[in-house]
N, C-alpha and C positions, 0 to 999 in steps of 0.2 A: 465216369461222368465228366463232361466238359466243364472245366473250371474257368469261369469268366471273372472271378473276383479280383484278379490282379490287373485287369484292364482298366485304364483310366476312364474310358468311356462307359464303364459299367459301375463305377463307384458312385456313392451318394455325395451330393454337393452340400456341404455344411451350411451354406448360405440360404438354402431353399428347403430345409427339413420340414418347415411348417407351410409349405407352398399352398396347401389346401385351405389355409386360413387367411391368405393374402387378399387384399383388395385388388380390383382390376388394375389400378394405377401401380400398386406395389409389384404385381406380376410383370407389368410392362417395364417398370423401372429395373427390376433385378435381371430380367432377360436382356435388356439393353446393356446393362453393366457387364453381364457375363459375355456378351458378344465382343466386348473390347478384348477379351482374352483370345479371341480368334485371331485378331490382328497381331497380337503379341506372339502367338504360336507360329504364325506364318513368317513373321520377321526373323525368327530363328532358323528357318530353313530356306531362306532366299538363295543361298549359293546352290543348293540342290535344285531348286526350281529353275535357276538360270541354266544349269546343265541340261535339264529336261527340255528347255526352250531350244538350246543349241541342237540337241539330238533330233527334236521334232522338225526344226527347220532344215536340217540336213536330210531327213527322210523326204520331206516335200520336194526339196531341190533335186533329189535323186529320182523323183517320180514315184516315191513310195507313199504310204498312207499313215495317218495317225489313227490308231485303233484303241478305243476305250473298252474296258472290260470290267463289269461289276454286277452286283446283285442288289436288289431292293433299292433303297434311296441312292446308294452309290452308283448303281447301274443307271438309274433314271437321270442322275446328274450328268453322267457321261453321254447319254443319248441326247439330253437337252443341249449340251455344248456342241455336240456333233451336228445336230440339225440346224443350228443357228449359223454355222460356217458358210454354207452355200449362198444364202442371201446377203450376208455381210461381206464376204470376200470373193464371191464369184467362182468358187471352186465347185466341183461336181459333188454329188451326194456320196460318191465312192471315195472321196479324198479323206474325209474325217468320218469315221464309222463308230457308232456306239453299240456295243453288245450288252445285253442284259440277261441274266440267268432266267430261263423260262421263256425266252423269246419276246417278240414285240408285245404280245398280249400282257406280259408282266409289267409293262410300263403303266397301265391303267388299272390293273387288277393284280394284287400281290400274289406271287407264286413263291412263297417263302422256302418251301422244301427244295426248290431248284438249286439253291446256292450250295447245297451239300454234295453236289456231284462234280468232283474234280474233272472227270472225263468229259463232262458237258462243256467245260471251258475250253478244253483242247479241241473238241469236235466243232464248236462254233467258230474257232479260228481256222480250222481245216476247211470249213465250208466257204471261207473267204479266199481260199488259195493263197495263204499267207506267204510272203516273200521276205528275204533277209533285209531288203531295203525299207521295209515297214518298221514302225515303232509301235510297241504295244504297251499301253498304260493301264495297269490294274488298280482298281479302287475298292477299298474295303475299310470302313471306319474302324472296325475291330482289328483289322489286319490279319485275320485268320480264315477268311472265307475260302473253302475248298474250290469252288468254281473259279475263283481268281487265281489261286495257286496253280491249278491245273492248266489254265490258259497261259500264265507267265512261264511255266515250265516248258510248255510246247513252243512258245515263242522263242525261248532261248535255244531250244533244239534246232529251230529253223535258222537261227543266226540273227534274229532281230535284236535291236536294243530294247531293253525292258525297263519300265519304271513302275514302282509301287507307291501308291498314295494311301496312307493309313493315318489314323489319329491316335495311335499308341506307339510308344518307342519300342524298338526291337521286335517289330512285327514279323509274323511268319511270311507274309507276302513280300516284305522287304528283304527277307533272307534269300528268296529265290529270284529276285530281280537284280539287274545290274545297278540300279539306283533306287534308294529308298527316300521318299519325301514323307516325313512324319511330323506334321504340325500338331503338337499336343496342346489342347485348349482347356484342359481340366474337365472335371465331371459335368455332365449335363444338368441343366436346371430341373428337367424331368428325368429321373434316373434311367440311363440306358437308351433314351430316345435320341439316337444319333442323327435324326433328321434335323436336329437343332444346330448346336455349335459345330459338330463334326461335319454335318452336311454343308453348312456355310463355308467352312474351311476348305472342303473339297471343291466346292464351286469356284471359290476365289482362285485356287491353285489351277484349276482347269482353264479359267478365263485367262490367266497369265500365260499358260503354256500355248494355248491355241492362238491368242493374239500375238504373242511374241514370235511364234513360228511363222505366222502369216506376214509379219514384218520382214522376217528373213527371206521369205519367198517372194518379196516384191509386191505384196498386196496392199502396201501402205506407202503413201508419199506424205512427208511431214507427219501430221497426225490425222490424215484423211484416208478413208477407205475407198481407194480409187478403183477397185474392181467390184463395187457394189452392183448387184443386179437390179435392174429397173423394171420390176414386175407390177408396179401399180403407180398411181398418180403421185403419191407421196414420195416414192423412191425416184421417180423421174425428176421431180422438183429438187430432191436432195442431190441427185447427180449434177444438175445445173449448179446448185450451190457449191458443191465440191469443186467443180471446174472454176467457178468464180473465185473461190477462196484461194485456190492453188495458183491462179494466174493473175488475179486482180483485174479480170476482164468484166465486161457487162453481161447481163443475163442474155441479151440477144446474141452476143459473141459466143457465149457458152452453148446456147441452143444450136447455133449454126455449126459449131465444132462437133457437137455430139451427133448431129444429123450426118455430118460428113464422115464421121468415124463409126457409123453404125451403132450409135449409142454406147460407145466404149469410152467411159470417163477417163481412163488412163491414157488412151490414145489421144483423146481430145485435149487433155492437159499438155501432152507432149507436143502436139501440133502448135498450140498457142505459144508455149515457151520457146520452141525452136523456130517458130514462124515458117512452118513447112506444111505440106499436105499429109493426108491420112496415110498414104503408102510409105512415105519417108519416115513418118512417126512410128509406124509399125515396125519398120526395119531397124530403127534406132532402139526401140524397146526390145526387139529380139536379140540384138547384139549385146544389150545390157541385161539380158536374162529377166526382163520384165520389170526392172527397177527404174522408175522415172528419174530419180536423182542421178543415177549413174548414166542414163541416156543423155541427160542435159549436160552433165559435166564432160562426157566424152565429146559431145558436139562442140562445146566451148574450147576444149583442148585442141 
């Protein structure tokens, strides 16, 4: 029989043994206090997160992909982070990919048995035509999910960099990956419910990796998302605001530059900062591998 008793995420929290007698305010207070342990757990693994950011940035700059792999809540968090990248950073939906055990339907309807199939993790990666320049990041709060182990094992066979994110030390998925990120946040308020602190920890780590890697790929200038997609009125106004903040220009100037650059905020910013046309800005950005700051500094030099 599978023994889960040694996993931190499966142990009982001594501070919530009488949870069913707590008032609503007491439940909210203890959950909020316990969430502070998430930050403490992540603080201890920041060096490992930084390595994952470096590797993910290298994958993107080499034309590779970031691929998340998980089951249940962990899988959903990977999918969530992946689908937010295209509108935020202007990348294609094939650049950051989220795989969940049981397929896309498992995102909205639990397919708990799917996580026990190691071969399914490998098969799902095979279906993506995995390449060595990709990075595969496996998520499992428990750190023992066969689906994730199978996927990480296959990724290493292909030659990919592999990262495991678990909320227990010495995890099985960490043992089969090149890098283990294991923020331990203590037992859950509700015993074994890893959608709580463990889920929060995994989401925060994923946010750091995807955002940091996009900075490395030139999708950010200062702290502005300069490749944001303008797919609705709010985002069109946001693009104007981004150009204005990056260049200290007027809204009219921002709108004109965006129109001239085919609504490319990064190119519009470069045009204004360099005082040039759209084609020259595009050439400067291409020479700087898409980094606005590098394009501007090269022009000044």
